[in-house]
DOGUDO-688554 format. One record per residue (C-alpha): z, y, x; residue in three letters. Coordinates in steps of 0.05 Angstrom, whole numbers, padded with zeros to 5 digits, always signed. Last residue first. Example, Ala and Ser with C-alpha at 12.3 -4.5 7.8 and 13.67 -1.06 7.14 Angstrom:
2
+00143-00021+00273Ser;+00156-00090+00246Ala;
END
This chain:
704
-00021-00124-00162Lys;-00086-00092-00144Phe;-00061-00070-00069Thr;-00051-00136-00025Asn;-00081-00107+00030Phe;-00140-00147+00068Asp;-00196-00113+00024Arg;-00167-00043+00031Val;-00221-00044+00086Glu;-00274-00044+00035Asn;-00261+00031+00016Val;-00280+00052+00091Ile;-00347+00008+00085Glu;-00362+00041+00025Leu;-00348+00109+00048Ala;-00395+00094+00112Arg;-00453+00077+00061Gln;-00440+00133+00018Leu;-00454+00183+00085Leu;-00510+00139+00106Thr;-00540+00155+00037Arg;-00528+00216+00034Met;-00561+00235+00102Glu;-00617+00188+00085Asp;-00616+00229+00012Cys;-00621+00293+00047Asn;-00678+00271+00094Ser;-00721+00243+00038Arg;-00710+00306-00006Arg;-00731+00351+00053Ala;-00790+00304+00061Ala;-00812+00313-00012Ile;-00801+00386-00008Asp;-00850+00398+00040Gly;-00899+00368+00012Thr;-00936+00303+00033Glu;-01007+00294+00051Ala;-01034+00233+00029Leu;-01096+00263+00003Leu;-01115+00297+00067Glu;-01098+00240+00104Thr;-01138+00188+00072Leu;-01203+00237+00060Lys;-01236+00202+00117Asp;-01220+00134+00090Glu;-01250+00150+00025Arg;-01209+00114-00037Tyr;-01223+00173-00089Leu;-01275+00167-00133Ser;-01290+00087-00134Ser;-01218+00070-00136Val;-01200+00120-00193Leu;-01254+00089-00234Glu;-01246+00024-00220Asn;-01166+00038-00244Gln;-01189+00076-00307Ile;-01248+00027-00330Asn;-01214-00013-00375Glu;-01151+00023-00406Lys;-01205+00083-00417Ser;-01251+00043-00452His;-01195+00018-00500Val;-01179+00087-00512Val;-01247+00123-00522Met;-01302+00080-00542Phe;-01277+00019-00577Cys;-01199+00054-00602Met;-01241+00115-00632Ile;-01294+00069-00662Ala;-01250+00027-00694Lys;-01203+00092-00723Pro;-01269+00115-00752Val;-01289+00042-00778Leu;-01233+00039-00829Asp;-01224+00107-00856Leu;-01295+00113-00862Phe;-01313+00045-00897Asn;-01261+00068-00946Lys;-01287+00130-00947Arg;-01358+00109-00969Val;-01327+00070-01025Ile;-01294+00117-01054Asp;-01348+00169-01056Phe;-01388+00118-01087Tyr;-01337+00115-01149Ser;-01325+00185-01149Ala;-01402+00203-01150Leu;-01420+00145-01206Leu;-01366+00179-01252Ser;-01384+00250-01236Lys;-01465+00233-01247Ile;-01435+00202-01317Ile;-01397+00269-01326Glu;-01452+00306-01311Thr;-01502+00274-01361Glu;-01463+00283-01423Ile;-01456+00349-01406Arg;-01521+00365-01396Glu;-01541+00320-01457Arg;-01490+00364-01507Asp;-01524+00423-01479Thr;-01488+00469-01425Pro;-01476+00545-01445Asp;-01505+00589-01386Asp;-01569+00569-01386Gly;-01593+00541-01313Gln;-01620+00594-01265Arg;-01688+00620-01245Met;-01685+00671-01191Asn;-01755+00715-01193Val;-01757+00723-01270Pro;-01818+00697-01311Val;-01837+00755-01352Gln;-01831+00746-01425Pro;-01889+00716-01471Leu;-01919+00757-01525Lys;-01929+00732-01592Val;-01976+00768-01646Val;-01944+00758-01711Ala;-01983+00714-01760Ala;-02013+00744-01823Lys;-02017+00698-01883Ser;-01946+00682-01884Ser;-01901+00623-01898Ala;-01831+00640-01877Pro;-01804+00598-01815Val;-01743+00562-01846Asp;-01684+00570-01809Ala;-01626+00539-01764Gly;-01676+00488-01734Ser;-01656+00419-01746Lys;-01613+00379-01696Lys;-01650+00324-01666Arg;-01596+00259-01663Gly;-01530+00244-01625Val;-01511+00173-01626Gly;-01490+00163-01554Phe;-01542+00120-01540Ile;-01599+00161-01578Ser;-01582+00218-01531Met;-01603+00184-01468Leu;-01665+00169-01496Gly;-01685+00193-01567Asn;-01666+00249-01610Gly;-01679+00302-01561Glu;-01639+00373-01580Gln;-01677+00437-01583Lys;-01631+00497-01564Glu;-01653+00561-01601Asp;-01607+00614-01572Ala;-01571+00594-01503Val;-01499+00600-01510Ala;-01462+00653-01475Thr;-01417+00624-01422His;-01363+00579-01418Ser;-01345+00554-01349Ala;-01331+00485-01351Leu;-01259+00475-01318Val;-01253+00403-01290Thr;-01181+00390-01295Asn;-01141+00364-01236Gln;-01102+00295-01218Lys;-01163+00257-01203Pro;-01183+00198-01245Ala;-01177+00134-01206Gln;-01128+00088-01246Gly;-01188+00080-01294Ala;-01251+00092-01270Arg;-01277+00173-01268Arg;-01282+00209-01331Pro;-01263+00278-01301Asp;-01229+00308-01358Gln;-01263+00374-01395Asn;-01318+00352-01424Ile;-01277+00293-01461Met;-01229+00351-01490Asn;-01283+00388-01519His;-01326+00326-01541Ser;-01302+00320-01627Pro;-01250+00383-01611Gly;-01178+00369-01615Gly;-01128+00335-01662Val;-01133+00276-01703Pro;-01164+00236-01645Ala;-01218+00180-01668Met;-01272+00224-01641Thr;-01231+00223-01575Glu;-01227+00152-01573Arg;-01303+00142-01588Gln;-01321+00188-01535Met;-01278+00155-01483Lys;-01319+00083-01501Glu;-01379+00119-01486Met;-01362+00147-01425Leu;-01336+00082-01401Gln;-01404+00053-01428Ala;-01446+00102-01396Val;-01409+00094-01322Ala;-01408+00019-01325Arg;-01482+00025-01344Ser;-01501+00061-01290Gly;-01462+00029-01235Gly;-01392+00025-01216Ile;-01404+00012-01149Phe;-01350-00043-01116Asp;-01400-00096-01114Pro;-01448-00048-01069His;-01518-00051-01113Asn;-01519+00024-01110Thr;-01525+00028-01033Asn;-01540+00096-01015Val;-01581+00085-00947Tyr;-01593+00139-00894Ala;-01536+00183-00911Leu;-01483+00129-00900Glu;-01513+00109-00837Ile;-01520+00180-00812Arg;-01440+00186-00828Ile;-01430+00131-00788Leu;-01479+00161-00728Asn;-01433+00220-00732Gln;-01369+00180-00719Ile;-01411+00139-00659Met;-01439+00206-00630Ala;-01367+00235-00627Gln;-01342+00169-00583Thr;-01401+00172-00542Pro;-01380+00250-00527Ile;-01309+00236-00518Leu;-01322+00179-00463Ser;-01341+00231-00401Ala;-01282+00273-00426Arg;-01236+00215-00414Leu;-01268+00197-00350Met;-01264+00274-00325Gly;-01189+00273-00343Asn;-01180+00216-00306Val;-01217+00242-00248Val;-01184+00309-00252Glu;-01115+00281-00257Met;-01128+00241-00202Val;-01142+00293-00155Arg;-01089+00337-00169Asp;-01037+00282-00156Arg;-01081+00266-00091Leu;-01079+00335-00069Glu;-00999+00341-00092Pro;-00975+00281-00056Phe;-00911+00269-00060Arg;-00911+00275-00137Thr;-00948+00214-00140Leu;-00895+00177-00113Glu;-00854+00209-00167Ile;-00889+00186-00219Thr;-00943+00219-00268Glu;-00958+00173-00326Cys;-00932+00234-00373Gln;-00992+00277-00347Ser;-01038+00219-00367Thr;-01007+00198-00430Val;-01013+00280-00454Arg;-01087+00268-00434Gln;-01094+00208-00477Leu;-01059+00252-00533Glu;-01112+00305-00534Asp;-01169+00257-00536Phe;-01135+00222-00593Val;-01133+00295-00632Leu;-01195+00307-00616Asp;-01237+00243-00648Val;-01193+00253-00711Cys;-01223+00325-00711Gln;-01293+00288-00710Leu;-01274+00244-00766Gly;-01247+00300-00801Pro;-01311+00339-00792Gln;-01357+00281-00818Glu;-01325+00269-00883Leu;-01367+00338-00913Arg;-01428+00290-00908Ser;-01407+00245-00962Ile;-01403+00300-01010Gln;-01471+00323-00998Arg;-01499+00252-00994Lys;-01471+00235-01064Ala;-01504+00305-01090Leu;-01570+00281-01070Leu;-01567+00214-01084Glu;-01542+00219-01157Phe;-01597+00277-01164Ser;-01649+00229-01143Val;-01617+00167-01188Glu;-01645+00213-01258Pro;-01592+00211-01309Val;-01641+00177-01367Phe;-01703+00204-01420Leu;-01723+00252-01365Ser;-01751+00319-01388Gln;-01809+00330-01338Arg;-01829+00391-01295Pro;-01780+00368-01244Gly;-01727+00320-01258Asn;-01694+00326-01191Ala;-01686+00400-01208Asn;-01657+00395-01271Arg;-01604+00344-01249Ile;-01582+00389-01184Thr;-01575+00445-01232Ile;-01530+00413-01275Arg;-01494+00383-01213Ile;-01482+00450-01185Asp;-01460+00473-01261Glu;-01406+00426-01260Asp;-01376+00451-01186Ser;-01381+00417-01123Leu;-01339+00445-01067Gly;-01292+00390-01070Asp;-01319+00338-01126Phe;-01292+00280-01084Pro;-01222+00306-01082Asn;-01195+00295-01006Val;-01133+00265-01005Glu;-01144+00201-00985Arg;-01177+00239-00925Leu;-01112+00269-00907Ser;-01072+00209-00903Lys;-01119+00170-00864Ser;-01126+00229-00809Phe;-01057+00251-00804Ile;-01009+00194-00823Glu;-01052+00133-00805Asn;-01092+00147-00752Phe;-01053+00207-00717Ile;-00988+00164-00717Tyr;-01025+00105-00687Asn;-01044+00147-00631Ile;-00973+00165-00625Arg;-00949+00095-00622Ala;-01002+00083-00560Gly;-00963+00140-00519Gly;-00902+00160-00548Tyr;-00864+00167-00607Leu;-00791+00213-00610Glu;-00707+00201-00607Asp;-00699+00136-00569Met;-00754+00150-00519Glu;-00792+00093-00474Val;-00826+00124-00420Leu;-00793+00078-00361Gln;-00809+00018-00414His;-00881+00033-00413Asn;-00897-00031-00454Arg;-00921+00007-00513Gly;-00990-00018-00507Asp;-01019+00051-00495Leu;-00966+00070-00433Ser;-00971+00007-00406Asn;-01042+00016-00397Thr;-01029+00089-00364Phe;-00969+00061-00329Asn;-01016+00002-00297Ser;-01066+00058-00270Ser;-01013+00096-00239Phe;-00979+00038-00203His;-01050+00017-00186Ser;-01078+00084-00160Leu;-01011+00088-00113Leu;-01013+00021-00084Asn;-01089+00041-00071Leu;-01064+00099-00031Leu;-01006+00059-00001Cys;-01062+00005+00028Gly;-01105+00057+00056Gly;-01046+00088+00090Met;-01026+00028+00124Glu;-01103+00013+00146Thr;-01105+00083+00177Ser;-01035+00077+00216Thr;-00971+00108+00177Met;-00927+00152+00214Gln;-00954+00213+00183Val;-00944+00178+00110Thr;-00872+00185+00114Pro;-00841+00123+00087Ser;-00837+00113+00010Gly;-00811+00166-00040Met;-00806+00113-00097Glu;-00765+00070-00051Gly;-00726+00123-00029Leu;-00706+00142-00105Glu;-00684+00072-00113Gln;-00643+00067-00048Asp;-00611+00128-00074Leu;-00596+00102-00145Asp;-00567+00041-00109Ser;-00520+00078-00060Ile;-00496+00121-00117Met;-00482+00052-00159Ser;-00445+00026-00103Ser;-00404+00088-00090Ile;-00387+00083-00166Lys;-00362+00017-00163Ser;-00322+00029-00106Lys;-00291+00094-00134Ile;-00281+00055-00203Glu;-00239-00003-00166Pro;-00201+00044-00119Leu;-00173+00090-00177Cys;-00107+00047-00198Asp;-00093+00037-00124Arg;-00106+00113-00112Ile;-00056+00127-00165His;-00004+00086-00148His;-00010+00103-00076Met;-00005+00174-00099Leu;+00050+00166-00147Ile;+00093+00127-00095Thr;+00083+00186-00039Asn;+00093+00242-00088Leu;+00159+00211-00106Thr;+00173+00196-00031Lys;+00166+00273-00014Ser;+00196+00303-00083Leu;+00257+00257-00062Tyr;+00262+00291+00008Gln;+00248+00356-00021Thr;+00309+00359-00061Gly;+00329+00326-00125Met;+00326+00257-00162Arg;+00391+00234-00123Ser;+00421+00302-00145Ser;+00420+00282-00226Ile;+00491+00282-00243Ala;+00509+00339-00190Arg;+00456+00384-00212Tyr;+00500+00420-00270Ala;+00561+00426-00224Pro;+00523+00443-00153His;+00554+00404-00102Asn;+00515+00350-00099Lys;+00452+00393-00108Phe;+00472+00446-00058Phe;+00493+00399-00007Asn;+00422+00373-00002Gln;+00392+00438+00000Glu;+00432+00450+00061Lys;+00411+00385+00088Ser;+00334+00409+00081Leu;+00353+00479+00106Ser;+00374+00449+00174Asp;+00312+00410+00171Arg;+00272+00466+00158Ile;+00303+00501+00218Ser;+00337+00567+00212Val;+00300+00621+00244Gln;+00342+00685+00226Ser;+00285+00717+00196Asn;+00269+00647+00155Ile;+00344+00648+00130Asp;+00338+00715+00118Ala;+00279+00703+00076Gln;+00310+00644+00036Ser;+00293+00574+00056Arg;+00272+00531-00007Asn;+00311+00495-00063Val;+00287+00443-00096Val;+00281+00413-00160Gly;+00239+00359-00187Val;+00204+00351-00256Tyr;+00174+00289-00293Gly;+00115+00245-00288Lys;+00101+00243-00365Lys;+00117+00321-00375Leu;+00163+00352-00431Pro;+00162+00426-00435Ile;+00229+00448-00456Val;+00266+00381-00461Arg;+00239+00355-00396Gly;+00295+00339-00360Gln;+00283+00392-00301Leu;+00277+00448-00360Met;+00341+00428-00394Asp;+00379+00426-00333Leu;+00357+00491-00299Ala;+00419+00529-00298Asp;+00457+00596-00323Thr;+00524+00612-00312Gly;+00508+00662-00252Asp;+00436+00688-00250Asp;+00388+00636-00221Met;+00370+00645-00142Leu;+00395+00576-00125Asp;+00348+00548-00172Leu;+00290+00578-00129Lys;+00234+00538-00141Thr;+00221+00484-00203Leu;+00165+00434-00185Val;+00132+00401-00248Gly;+00090+00343-00240Ile;+00024+00341-00285Thr;-00020+00268-00294Arg;+00003+00253-00367Gln;+00020+00320-00385Gly;-00007+00306-00460Asp;-00049+00377-00447Pro;-00079+00357-00381Asp;-00137+00415-00367Ile;-00108+00467-00405Glu;-00037+00442-00400Arg;-00043+00450-00331Ala;-00065+00521-00333Met;-00005+00535-00372Lys;+00040+00498-00324Leu;+00020+00535-00270Ala;+00019+00603-00295Asp;+00088+00598-00324Ser;+00110+00640-00387Asn;+00139+00583-00423Ala;+00184+00567-00359Leu;+00214+00640-00362Asp;+00230+00656-00295Thr;+00292+00644-00248Asn;+00267+00571-00243Ala;+00209+00598-00206Ser;+00146+00550-00212Thr;+00107+00493-00179Val;+00056+00450-00214Ala;+00033+00389-00178Leu;-00029+00363-00211Ile;-00047+00296-00194Ile;-00126+00285-00187Ser;-00168+00232-00212Asn;-00192+00267-00274Pro;-00223+00324-00228Asn;-00208+00385-00272Ser;-00153+00394-00225Ile;-00202+00423-00175Phe;-00250+00464-00208Glu;-00196+00492-00250Thr;-00158+00520-00187Cys;-00222+00554-00167Met;-00240+00579-00237Asp;-00159+00610-00240Arg;-00170+00642-00170Ile;-00242+00675-00194Gln;-00217+00695-00259Glu;-00155+00732-00219Glu;-00201+00762-00172Ile;-00243+00798-00225Asn;-00226+00868-00194Val;-00261+00841-00131Pro;-00212+00845-00074Gln;-00229+00900-00026Asp;-00155+00920-00017Gly;-00108+00891-00064Val;-00126+00863-00134Pro;-00073+00851-00193Val;-00058+00790-00223Lys;-00049+00728-00179Thr;-00049+00657-00184Ile;-00035+00630-00117Gly;-00092+00602-00074Pro;-00102+00524-00066Leu;-00062+00476-00029Asp;-00094+00409-00035Val;-00043+00348-00018Leu;-00056+00284+00010Thr;+00002+00241+00027Leu;+00035+00190+00083Asn;+00109+00203+00079Leu;+00134+00255+00138Val;+00175+00257+00192His;+00143+00207+00241Pro;+00088+00264+00248Ser;+00016+00267+00252Phe;-00016+00332+00208Ile;-00085+00331+00191Lys;-00119+00393+00170Leu;-00182+00404+00123Asn;-00203+00474+00109Ile;-00238+00472+00046Thr;-00300+00519+00015Lys;-00269+00543-00059Asn;-00276+00617-00027Ser;-00235+00674-00024Ile;-00228+00748-00009Gly;-00170+00788+00016Lys;-00207+00838+00058Asn;-00203+00804+00133Lys;-00270+00764+00121Gly;-00281+00707+00071Thr;-00314+00645+00116Ile;-00284+00670+00187Arg;-00228+00703+00159Asp;-00204+00636+00129Thr;-00218+00597+00197Glu;-00175+00654+00239Lys;-00124+00648+00187Glu;-00118+00576+00192Ile;-00130+00572+00268Glu;-00072+00625+00277Arg;-00021+00581+00231Arg;-00043+00516+00268Ile;-00029+00557+00340Glu;+00045+00570+00302Asn;+00043+00496+00299Phe;+00043+00477+00370Asp;+00023+00408+00382Thr;-00048+00430+00364Phe;-00101+00370+00375Lys;-00176+00382+00387Gln;-00219+00320+00384Gly;-00251+00349+00319Pro;-00250+00424+00312Met;-00278+00428+00246His;-00242+00372+00214Leu;-00172+00404+00238Phe;-00122+00365+00276Glu;-00042+00371+00279Gly;+00008+00353+00322Trp;+00076+00313+00323Glu;+00108+00268+00373Glu;+00100+00302+00435Ala;+00106+00253+00497Ala;+00046+00261+00526Asp;+00029+00199+00565Gly;-00056+00211+00575Gly;-00066+00192+00501Glu;-00020+00209+00452Val;+00057+00174+00445Ser;+00086+00130+00393Ser;+00163+00118+00392Thr;+00165+00153+00329Ser;+00127+00119+00290Pro;+00079+00151+00257Ile;+00058+00182+00182Asn;-00003+00216+00170Tyr;-00004+00276+00120Leu;-00067+00304+00103Gln;-00070+00375+00084Leu;-00137+00395+00042Val;-00125+00471+00046Leu;-00164+00508-00005Pro;-00190+00579+00016Arg;-00156+00644+00011Arg;-00080+00624+00025Thr;-00047+00692+00038Val;-00057+00736-00024Ile;-00008+00790-00024Gly;+00044+00807+00030Ser;+00054+00759+00086Gly;+00056+00685+00114Arg;+00006+00638+00144Pro;+00025+00563+00133Leu;+00055+00525+00195Phe;+00122+00527+00197Asp;+00148+00447+00198Lys;+00184+00399+00159Gly;+00120+00376+00129Val;+00148+00371+00062Ile;+00189+00434+00070Asn;+00130+00472+00087Glu;+00087+00448+00025Leu;+00149+00471-00011Val;+00153+00536+00025Ser;+00077+00551+00008Ser;+00088+00549-00070Lys;+00149+00586-00070Gly;+00124+00614-00132Ser;+00112+00684-00109Ser;+00032+00677-00118Gln;+00036+00630-00178Ser;+00026+00555-00175Gly;-00024+00505-00161Ile;-00015+00447-00114Val;-00072+00397-00120Val;-00048+00320-00103Ile;-00110+00273-00092Gln;-00148+00217-00116Pro;-00221+00226-00107Leu;-00274+00249-00153Asn;-00336+00219-00123Ile;-00393+00263-00097Pro;-00350+00304-00056Ser;-00381+00368-00032Gln;-00386+00409+00045Gly;-00437+00351+00070Ile;-00387+00331+00126Ala;-00323+00342+00077Ser;-00347+00284+00048Phe;-00338+00237+00104Val;-00264+00267+00120Asp;-00245+00261+00045Gln;-00266+00195+00050Leu;-00221+00187+00110Lys;-00159+00218+00070Asn;-00175+00166+00019Ile;-00164+00113+00064Ile;-00105+00143+00096Pro;-00073+00144+00029Ile;-00083+00074+00015Leu;-00054+00042+00077Gln;+00021+00051+00054Asp;+00002-00002+00001Met;
END
C-alpha cells in the first residue's frame, strides 16, 4: 500500500512533461482563503519552512507537493549525510538541502511565468520532498482565494482564482482539503462553499480548522469539528499553527507540533478528541485516505490509459508512415491502398454496410436514395392530377379540331391520343428532377467517404474528388437520356389495348349508369351534376370538381338525333318557332369569318358527353403510364448511375491517378499531419510509460 502514492507521483511527473494530464489522477487539492493558514498547514505537514511568505497573494501557481518517506539512516549519493532534501521537476537531478533555497526557487519559478506583479497561472510547479519525518503524500497547493486585487492584478482576480480552484477540484478522483479559520463563521467559509458546489454531498471533502487557539474565550469549535454544522463524510481535523511571534522567534516546527499536542490534550473542549486532532493525525489521515483512494481508482486509471493507447494506435495507423521515407514501390502500394479503401467506403455507404458512417439520428447513403425514390418522387407523382393544366374547353376544342370539317358520330380517337400525349409529357420533368436529386446524393456520399488517410494528402484528395465527380457527371447524361426515352416510348405508341385500360365501351357504360342514377335523383338538374363531376373509374375519381365555364348559350343549336346522342337517348330538338310562309324571301347575308375562331361558349349536351368520355379515358390511361413511370425511373437511375458508379469507381480512380511520375506529388503530406503524427507518437510514449508505472503495483496486494 505504501508504494501506491509514489506510483501516482511518477504518473504526475510523466504527464507534467507535456503540460497536461490526460488522466484524472488521485490527489489531495488544498483550497482556502488567503488568510486561512493554508500554507502553515502544509509546512507543518512537511516539518520545514519552505513556502514563500508575505502580504497579498504569495502562492500564484499550483504547487504539486510530493512527499516521500525515506529511512532516517539513508544517505545520498557521494556519502552526503543529509537526510532531507527537495527536487524540482524543472531542475532534474539537482538536490536542494537548504529549504530556504527551495523557497527562493519557488518564487523565482513563479515570477518566470507570471511576472512580479502578483499575476497567477495554472501551470504547475512540481516539488518532491524526501524526508524521514513525512508520510507519503501528494498535495496540490492552490492560490488563496482573495477578494480585492492588488498591484497590477486584473480586477477579476477573484474569478480567476476560483476558476483555477474549480478546475482542480472538479477532478472526480481528487480529495478536497478545505482549510478554514475556526475564528470565523463556518457558513461563510470560501473553501467549504466552493467544495460544496463541486461535492454537494461531502463525499470527498476533508475539513481542516485552523487558529483554534485564537478563538474568543469561552468559545470552541467542537460542534464544527464533530460535523454538526456542515457535515462532511470524511470529517474535520483541527490544527494549531505557529503564530507570527513564533515565526519571528524562529520557533521550530517540531517544537510547535509538540505545543499543538499539549493544546488539544489540555483544552477542556478538545481533550476527549485530542487523539483525532493535530497535524500528525492530519498527515496520517491524509496518507490513509489517499492510499485507499488510489487503490480504488487504479483499475480505472489503468483501463483509461490502455484505452487511450489503443485510440492513438488506431489514429497512427490511419495516418500511416511518413511517405518521405517510402520507396517508389511502397508509395505505389500506398496509393492503391488509399484508392481501394475509398472505393470500398463509397460502395459500402450505398449498400448500407459502412459502419463508420452509421448514424442513429438520420439516414445516410443508399437509404437517402431510397427516400428520394419513395418519399419524394413517388409520393409527388401520385398526387399529380391527370387533368392539371387541361380544362374542359381545351378538351372540347381538341375534339372539334380532330373532327375537321366532319361531324363525327362518335368521339374521335385522335383527340384522345393528342390529349393523352400532352399529359404524359408532363411526367418528364419530375423524372429528370429525380435524377438530379440522386446525383446530388451521390456527391454527398463521395464527400462523406473522405477518411483520415485521405486527408493526409490534399493533392490526392482533390484529385480523387475530381475524378469521382467527373465519373458521376458522365453517368448523368445517359441517365437523363434514358428518362427522356421512357417518355418518348410512351408518346410513340398509345396502347389502348392495355388490359388495365378502361376502353371506350366501358367508359360509355359507366357514363350511362351515372346519367341514369342522376336522372332518378329527386333533387338537382338532369345532367348538371354529371357534368360537374369527374367520371373516372370507381375509386379513382379525383378529389376536385371540374368547373365548367358558363357562358352565353349559342343560339339555334342543332342537336344530332343519331350517332353518340342516340346511345344516350337524346333526340333532335324542334325549332323554337315555325318559319312563317311568305311569298317574298328575305335576302340572307352571311357575317364575316372571324380571324380567330373559338368554340361556342355554352357546350351542347353532345359536347358535355364527349368531354366526360375523354376525361374518363385520359384518367385511366394516365394512371397506367404513371404506374410504369414510377417503376422504371428508379430502375433506370440505379442502372445507369448508382450501380454504374459502384462498379466503375475503383477502375476509374486507378486508371486516372496511378502514375509513377505523379506518386510523389499525390502523396505529399500536409504539415499539420506530420505535426499530429509527432504529437501522437509523443503522447503514446508517455502513456506507455504511464502504463508501465501502473503495472508496477502487480506485485502489491493493493486490491483487497
